[in-house]
C-alpha positions as a Markdown table, in Angstrom:
| # | Residue | x | y | z |
|---|---|---|---|---|
| 1 | Met | 200.8 | -46.7 | 119.3 |
| 2 | Thr | 197.1 | -46.5 | 119.6 |
| 3 | His | 195.0 | -48.6 | 117.4 |
| 4 | Ile | 190.9 | -48.9 | 116.8 |
| 5 | Trp | 189.9 | -51.8 | 115.7 |
| 6 | Val | 186.3 | -52.4 | 113.8 |
| 7 | Asp | 184.3 | -55.7 | 114.1 |
| 8 | Ala | 182.8 | -54.1 | 110.9 |
| 9 | Asp | 180.1 | -56.9 | 109.7 |
| 10 | Ala | 177.4 | -55.8 | 111.2 |
| 11 | Cys | 178.8 | -52.0 | 112.6 |
| 12 | Pro | 176.8 | -49.1 | 110.9 |
| 13 | Val | 177.8 | -46.2 | 108.4 |
| 14 | Ala | 177.7 | -43.9 | 110.4 |
| 15 | Val | 179.8 | -44.9 | 113.3 |
| 16 | Lys | 182.5 | -46.0 | 110.2 |
| 17 | Glu | 182.0 | -42.1 | 109.1 |
| 18 | Val | 182.9 | -41.5 | 112.5 |
| 19 | Leu | 185.3 | -43.3 | 113.0 |
| 20 | Tyr | 187.4 | -42.5 | 110.2 |
| 21 | Lys | 186.8 | -38.0 | 110.9 |
| 22 | Ala | 188.3 | -39.2 | 114.7 |
| 23 | Ser | 190.6 | -41.1 | 112.6 |
| 24 | Glu | 191.6 | -38.5 | 110.1 |
| 25 | Arg | 192.0 | -35.0 | 113.4 |
| 26 | Thr | 194.0 | -37.9 | 115.3 |
| 27 | Lys | 195.8 | -39.4 | 112.9 |
| 28 | Ile | 194.8 | -43.3 | 114.8 |
| 29 | Pro | 195.5 | -46.0 | 112.8 |
| 30 | Val | 191.7 | -48.0 | 112.3 |
| 31 | Thr | 191.5 | -51.2 | 110.6 |
| 32 | Leu | 188.1 | -52.9 | 109.9 |
| 33 | Val | 188.0 | -56.3 | 109.9 |
| 34 | Ala | 185.2 | -58.2 | 107.8 |
| 35 | Asn | 184.2 | -60.9 | 105.4 |
| 36 | Gln | 183.1 | -59.4 | 102.7 |
| 37 | Ser | 185.2 | -56.7 | 101.2 |
| 38 | Leu | 185.2 | -52.8 | 102.8 |
| 39 | Ser | 185.7 | -49.8 | 101.0 |
| 40 | Val | 187.6 | -47.1 | 103.5 |
| 41 | Pro | 188.5 | -43.4 | 102.2 |
| 42 | Pro | 191.8 | -43.1 | 101.5 |
| 43 | Tyr | 193.9 | -41.8 | 104.6 |
| 44 | Pro | 196.7 | -44.1 | 105.0 |
| 45 | Gln | 196.0 | -44.3 | 108.9 |
| 46 | Ile | 193.2 | -46.2 | 107.4 |
| 47 | Asn | 193.1 | -49.6 | 106.4 |
| 48 | Ser | 190.2 | -53.1 | 106.1 |
| 49 | Ile | 191.2 | -56.7 | 105.8 |
| 50 | Gln | 189.0 | -58.9 | 104.7 |
| 51 | Val | 189.3 | -62.6 | 106.1 |
| 52 | Glu | 187.4 | -65.5 | 105.1 |
| 53 | Lys | 184.1 | -66.4 | 105.9 |
| 54 | Gly | 183.2 | -68.5 | 108.8 |
| 55 | Phe | 182.1 | -68.7 | 112.4 |
| 56 | Asp | 183.6 | -65.7 | 114.2 |
| 57 | Val | 187.1 | -66.0 | 111.9 |
| 58 | Ala | 187.3 | -61.8 | 112.0 |
| 59 | Asp | 186.2 | -62.0 | 115.9 |
| 60 | Asn | 189.4 | -64.2 | 116.5 |
| 61 | Leu | 191.8 | -62.4 | 114.4 |
| 62 | Ile | 190.7 | -58.8 | 116.1 |
| 63 | Ala | 191.0 | -60.6 | 119.5 |
| 64 | Ala | 194.5 | -61.7 | 118.9 |
| 65 | Arg | 195.5 | -58.3 | 117.3 |
| 66 | Cys | 194.6 | -55.6 | 119.1 |
| 67 | Glu | 197.3 | -54.5 | 122.3 |
| 68 | Leu | 196.3 | -53.5 | 125.3 |
| 69 | Gly | 196.1 | -48.7 | 124.5 |
| 70 | Asp | 194.2 | -50.9 | 121.5 |
| 71 | Leu | 190.2 | -49.6 | 120.8 |
| 72 | Val | 187.5 | -52.5 | 119.8 |
| 73 | Ile | 185.1 | -51.5 | 118.5 |
| 74 | Thr | 181.7 | -54.0 | 118.2 |
| 75 | Gln | 178.4 | -55.2 | 119.0 |
| 76 | Asp | 179.8 | -59.3 | 119.3 |
| 77 | Ile | 179.5 | -59.8 | 123.4 |
| 78 | Pro | 181.4 | -63.2 | 123.0 |
| 79 | Leu | 184.5 | -61.3 | 121.5 |
| 80 | Ala | 184.0 | -57.9 | 124.0 |
| 81 | Ala | 184.4 | -60.4 | 127.0 |
| 82 | Glu | 188.0 | -61.9 | 125.4 |
| 83 | Ile | 188.4 | -58.5 | 125.0 |
| 84 | Val | 188.0 | -56.6 | 127.9 |
| 85 | Ala | 190.0 | -60.2 | 129.8 |
| 86 | Lys | 192.6 | -59.0 | 128.0 |
| 87 | Gly | 192.2 | -55.4 | 129.3 |
| 88 | Val | 192.1 | -53.8 | 125.8 |
| 89 | Thr | 189.0 | -51.2 | 126.0 |
| 90 | Ala | 185.9 | -52.7 | 123.7 |
| 91 | Ile | 183.0 | -50.1 | 123.4 |
| 92 | Asn | 179.9 | -50.7 | 121.1 |
| 93 | Pro | 178.4 | -49.0 | 118.2 |
| 94 | Arg | 175.9 | -47.7 | 120.5 |
| 95 | Gly | 178.4 | -46.4 | 122.9 |
| 96 | Glu | 178.3 | -48.1 | 125.3 |
| 97 | Thr | 182.1 | -49.4 | 126.9 |
| 98 | Tyr | 182.3 | -53.3 | 128.1 |
| 99 | Thr | 183.9 | -53.9 | 131.6 |
| 100 | Glu | 184.7 | -56.1 | 133.7 |
| 101 | Ala | 182.4 | -54.9 | 135.5 |
| 102 | Asn | 178.8 | -55.8 | 132.9 |
| 103 | Ile | 180.6 | -58.2 | 130.7 |
| 104 | Arg | 178.5 | -61.2 | 132.4 |
| 105 | Gln | 175.0 | -60.2 | 132.7 |
| 106 | Arg | 175.6 | -59.1 | 129.1 |
| 107 | Leu | 176.4 | -62.7 | 128.1 |
| 108 | Ala | 173.8 | -63.7 | 129.8 |
| 109 | Met | 170.8 | -61.6 | 128.2 |
| 110 | Arg | 172.6 | -62.4 | 125.4 |
| 111 | Asp | 172.0 | -66.1 | 125.6 |
| 112 | Leu | 168.4 | -65.8 | 127.6 |
| 113 | Met | 167.7 | -63.5 | 124.6 |
| 114 | Glu | 169.1 | -65.7 | 122.4 |
| 115 | Glu | 167.0 | -69.0 | 123.7 |
| 116 | Leu | 163.4 | -67.2 | 123.5 |
| 117 | Arg | 164.4 | -66.1 | 120.5 |
| 118 | Ser | 165.3 | -69.6 | 119.3 |
| 119 | Thr | 162.0 | -70.7 | 121.3 |
| 120 | Gln | 160.1 | -68.2 | 119.7 |
| 121 | Gln | 158.5 | -66.4 | 122.7 |
| 122 | Ile | 160.4 | -62.9 | 121.1 |
| 123 | Ser | 161.1 | -62.1 | 118.2 |
| 124 | Gly | 163.6 | -59.0 | 116.5 |
| 125 | Gly | 166.2 | -57.4 | 117.5 |
| 126 | Pro | 167.7 | -53.6 | 119.0 |
| 127 | Pro | 165.5 | -51.0 | 118.4 |
| 128 | Pro | 167.2 | -49.2 | 115.4 |
| 129 | Phe | 170.5 | -47.0 | 115.0 |
| 130 | Gly | 169.5 | -43.1 | 114.8 |
| 131 | Pro | 171.0 | -39.9 | 115.5 |
| 132 | Lys | 171.2 | -40.5 | 119.3 |
| 133 | Glu | 173.3 | -43.7 | 119.0 |
| 134 | Lys | 175.4 | -42.0 | 116.7 |
| 135 | Gln | 175.8 | -39.0 | 119.0 |
| 136 | Lys | 176.5 | -41.4 | 122.2 |
| 137 | Phe | 179.2 | -42.8 | 120.4 |
| 138 | Ala | 181.0 | -40.7 | 119.3 |
| 139 | Asn | 181.1 | -38.9 | 122.9 |
| 140 | Ser | 182.7 | -42.2 | 123.6 |
| 141 | Leu | 184.7 | -42.5 | 121.4 |
| 142 | Asp | 185.6 | -38.7 | 122.3 |
| 143 | Arg | 186.0 | -39.4 | 125.8 |
| 144 | Trp | 188.6 | -42.8 | 125.1 |
| 145 | Ile | 190.4 | -40.6 | 122.1 |
| 146 | Ala | 191.7 | -38.0 | 125.8 |
| 147 | Lys | 191.6 | -40.4 | 127.7 |
| 148 | Asn | 194.7 | -42.5 | 125.5 |
| 149 | His | 196.0 | -40.5 | 123.1 |
| 150 | Asn | 198.5 | -37.7 | 122.5 |
| 151 | Thr | 197.7 | -35.6 | 120.0 |
């Protein structure tokens, strides 16, 4: 059975709402993993796991528990690289699918941006998350569901 894992510490509320509705509709289990307590809807197939605080604790749990056929929602590039290496599908909250073809470039770009920020050559992060990003995520999720889940 397919399962959706969510790296929930920095996941936008709008993405969680899309996931809750999709899970309610399809009955696909969704597990949100975070180092803080999360409130989730009272559906039996939706739950959350609170891990202890620490570097990559939530990421490590997701990487250990996800299996072929599952979907992982994360914006953490190193976690996405680990997931893709396992053959599991990973999508970021903006609806972009991580693949073997693009993950190395994403890792290199992440490292470059981190270096530029640390030397104060640039500042800031990605553009704000808005309705267009939410729709792109919902579309990617729907494509994954259509391809991987028999309703």
